[in-house]
C-alpha positions in Angstrom: 0.0 0.0 0.0 1.2 3.5 -0.8 0.1 4.8 2.6 3.0 7.1 3.5 2.3 10.8 3.2 -1.5 10.2 3.5 -3.6 11.9 6.2 -3.4 10.5 9.7 -6.4 10.5 12.0 -6.3 12.7 15.1 -9.0 10.6 16.7 -6.4 8.4 18.3 -5.4 8.0 22.0 -2.0 6.5 22.7 -2.1 4.8 26.1 1.2 2.9 25.8 3.6 3.3 28.7 1.0 4.0 31.3 2.4 1.3 33.6 -0.9 -0.5 34.1 -4.4 0.7 35.0 -4.6 3.3 37.7 -7.3 2.8 40.3 -9.2 6.0 40.9 -11.0 6.9 44.1 -8.8 4.6 46.3 -9.7 4.3 50.0 -7.5 5.9 52.6 -5.7 3.6 55.1 -6.6 3.4 58.8 -3.3 5.0 59.6 -4.1 8.0 57.4 -7.4 8.4 59.1 -5.8 8.3 62.6 -3.3 10.9 61.4 -6.1 13.2 60.2 -7.8 12.9 63.6 -4.6 13.7 65.5 -3.8 16.7 63.4 -7.4 17.9 63.8 -7.1 17.7 67.6 -3.8 19.6 67.6 -4.7 22.3 65.1 -8.4 22.6 65.7 -9.0 22.3 62.0 -12.1 20.6 60.5 -11.2 16.9 60.2 -13.4 16.6 57.1 -11.5 19.3 55.3 -8.2 17.6 56.3 -9.5 14.3 55.1 -10.3 15.7 51.7 -7.0 17.5 51.4 -4.8 14.5 52.4 -7.1 12.1 50.4 -6.8 14.2 47.2 -3.0 14.4 47.6 -2.8 10.6 48.2 -4.9 9.9 45.1 -2.8 12.2 43.0 0.4 10.6 44.2 -0.9 7.1 43.5 -2.1 8.1 40.0 1.3 9.7 39.3 3.1 6.5 40.4 0.8 4.4 38.2 1.6 6.5 35.1 5.0 5.4 34.0 7.0 7.6 31.6 6.5 6.8 28.0 9.2 4.6 26.8 11.4 5.5 23.8 9.8 3.9 20.8 11.7 2.2 18.0 11.4 3.5 14.4 9.4 0.3 13.6 6.9 0.9 16.4 6.5 4.5 15.3 5.9 3.4 11.8 3.2 0.9 12.9 1.5 3.7 14.9 1.6 6.1 12.0 0.3 3.3 9.7 -2.6 2.6 12.0 -3.5 6.3 12.2 -3.4 6.5 8.5 -5.7 3.5 8.0 -8.1 4.9 10.5 -8.1 8.2 8.6 -8.9 6.3 5.4 -11.9 4.6 7.0 -13.1 8.1 8.1 -12.8 9.4 4.6 -14.5 6.4 3.0 -17.4 6.1 5.4 -18.0 9.8 5.7 -18.4 10.0 1.9 -20.5 6.8 1.7 -22.9 7.8 4.5 -23.2 11.3 3.0 -24.1 9.7 -0.3 -26.8 7.8 1.5 -28.2 10.9 3.1 -26.8 10.1 6.6 -24.0 11.3 8.9 -21.1 9.2 9.9 -19.7 9.6 13.4 -16.2 8.0 13.3 -14.9 5.8 16.1 -11.9 6.5 18.2 -8.9 4.4 18.4 -6.9 3.5 21.5 -3.4 2.2 21.0 -2.2 0.3 24.1 0.0 -2.4 25.5 -0.5 -4.8 28.3 -4.0 -4.3 29.7 -6.5 -1.6 28.8 -9.6 -0.3 30.5 -12.7 0.4 28.2 -16.4 0.7 28.7 -16.5 -3.0 28.1 -14.2 -3.8 31.0 -10.5 -4.6 31.3 -8.9 -6.5 28.3 -5.5 -7.9 27.7 -3.6 -7.4 24.4 -3.5 -11.2 24.2 -7.2 -11.1 23.2 -6.3 -9.1 20.1 -7.9 -6.0 18.7 -11.5 -5.3 19.7 -14.2 -2.8 19.4 -16.3 -1.6 22.4 -19.8 -0.5 21.6 -20.1 1.2 25.0 -17.6 3.9 24.2 -17.5 3.8 20.4 -13.8 3.0 20.4 -11.6 0.3 18.9 -8.6 -0.9 20.9 -5.4 -2.0 19.2 -2.1 -3.4 20.6 0.5 -2.9 17.9 2.1 -6.2 18.9 -0.8 -8.0 17.3 0.6 -7.3 13.9 3.7 -9.4 14.7 1.3 -12.2 15.8 -0.5 -11.8 12.5 2.7 -12.4 10.6 3.4 -15.6 12.7 -0.1 -16.8 11.8 0.8 -16.6 8.1 -0.7 -13.2 7.3 2.1 -10.7 6.6 1.8 -7.4 4.8 0.4 -3.9 5.4 -2.9 -4.6 3.7 -3.4 -7.6 6.0 -2.9 -5.2 8.9 -5.2 -2.6 7.4 -7.9 -5.3 7.0 -7.8 -5.9 10.8 -8.4 -2.2 11.5 -11.1 -2.0 8.9 -12.8 -5.0 10.4 -13.0 -3.4 13.8 -14.4 -0.2 12.2 -16.9 -2.5 10.6 -18.1 -3.4 14.1 -18.6 0.4 14.7 -20.8 0.7 11.7 -22.8 -2.3 13.0 -23.2 -0.4 16.3 -24.4 2.9 14.9 -26.7 1.1 12.4 -28.2 -0.9 15.2 -27.1 -4.3 13.9 -25.1 -5.2 16.9 -28.0 -4.6 19.2 -30.4 -6.7 17.1 -27.8 -9.5 17.1 -27.8 -9.4 20.9 -31.6 -9.6 20.9 -31.4 -12.6 18.6 -29.0 -14.3 21.0 -31.3 -13.7 23.9 -34.3 -15.1 22.1 -32.4 -18.2 20.8 -29.5 -18.8 23.2 -28.9 -22.3 21.7 -27.6 -20.6 18.5 -25.7 -17.8 20.3 -22.5 -18.5 18.4 -24.2 -18.7 15.1 -25.4 -15.2 15.4 -22.0 -14.0 16.5 -20.4 -15.5 13.4 -22.9 -13.6 11.3 -21.9 -10.4 12.9 -18.2 -11.1 12.4 -18.6 -12.1 8.8 -20.5 -8.9 8.1 -17.7 -6.9 9.6 -15.3 -8.7 7.2 -17.6 -7.7 4.3 -17.6 -4.1 5.6 -13.8 -4.2 5.6 -14.0 -5.2 2.0 -16.3 -2.4 1.2 -13.9 0.0 2.8 -11.1 -1.4 0.6 -13.2 -0.7 -2.5 -14.2 2.8 -1.5 -10.8 3.7 -0.3 -9.1 2.5 -3.5 -11.5 4.7 -5.5 -10.5 7.7 -3.3 -6.8 7.2 -3.0 -5.7 4.6 -5.7 -3.2 3.4 -3.2 -3.4 -0.4 -3.4 -0.4 -2.2 -5.0 0.0 -5.6 -6.6 -0.5 -8.3 -4.0 -2.4 -6.2 -1.5 -5.7 -7.9 -2.1 -4.1 -11.3 -1.8 -2.6 -10.2 1.5 -6.1 -9.3 2.8 -7.6 -12.6 1.7 -4.7 -14.5 3.2 -5.2 -12.7 6.5 -8.9 -13.6 6.4 -8.0 -17.3 5.7 -5.4 -17.4 8.5 -7.7 -16.2 11.2 -10.7 -18.4 10.4 -11.9 -20.5 13.3 -11.3 -23.8 11.7 -7.7 -22.9 10.8 -7.0 -21.6 14.3 -8.4 -24.8 15.8 -6.3 -27.0 13.6 -3.2 -24.9 14.3 -3.8 -25.3 18.0 -3.9 -29.1 17.5 -7.7 -29.3 18.2 -10.4 -31.0 16.3 -12.5 -28.6 14.2 -15.8 -27.9 16.1 -18.2 -25.8 14.0 -20.5 -25.3 17.0 -17.7 -23.4 18.8 -17.0 -21.0 15.9 -17.2 -17.3 16.8 -15.9 -15.6 13.7 -16.5 -18.1 10.9 -14.4 -20.5 8.9 -11.5 -19.4 6.8 -13.5 -19.9 3.6 -16.4 -17.9 4.9 -14.2 -15.0 6.0 -12.5 -15.0 2.6 -15.8 -15.1 0.7 -17.4 -12.2 2.6 -14.2 -10.0 2.5 -14.1 -10.6 -1.3 -17.8 -9.8 -1.5 -17.3 -6.4 0.0 -14.2 -5.8 -2.1 -16.0 -6.6 -5.3 -19.3 -4.8 -4.6 -18.2 -1.7 -2.6 -21.8 -1.8 -1.3 -23.0 -2.1 2.3 -26.3 -3.7 1.2 -24.4 -6.6 -0.3 -23.1 -7.6 3.2 -26.3 -9.1 4.6 -24.8 -12.1 6.3 -28.0 -12.5 8.4 -30.0 -13.5 5.3 -33.2 -11.6 6.0 
């Protein structure tokens, strides 16, 4: 992809180097409370005011200790961060234009770049779980180390990485269109087929990623020979059946959460070819 020199999104929060998740509103120790009472007796000051003053200082100190200085990043890491911001910007450009064409307004998601663990409206997640989108705060969360893992899984290349980001943005589109909520309702009505509905949602996000690729190519003409194949290879590499086989497990369709390799490839290709959201009806109704 000819991505260098393209616009980068400013809708990105970099939480790397935070040194873990700080706990806000921590409780004061018994010793601190005793000290407050003693000082109050000696000085005659209001113990509640002293409590608030010392408590605020303690919380500020704890927060500062939990926020480690940002580590010096390598050139490779910086390039991955710049790349991710560029791809997010391209999704903003593509979907803003497409929603406008449809007479609607697109509100872009935020992106949080993190390492280790991260707090979102969906709870605390580890980077080991891979990139994810949280409907509760309209943000996607990305640990750049996942791209190395993607290479180890047999899906190298910048377009493969772009596909991952576009897939998570696809979940954002499902959220703002109400599809994600409807899927949850389907799961509640038919819990025996909970995973089946989840697979439908994931495959649609794959298709939306393909639509992005089509629309973005029309806008920027930035794809190069082999890029499409990289995306399709990435989709094949992270299919549930392939992941189960690579883990030495027997393929169990009932446990699928994202779809088979062939399904993921087919729906990504469908989006790429059509460039049309309406061609991504994985729910079949």
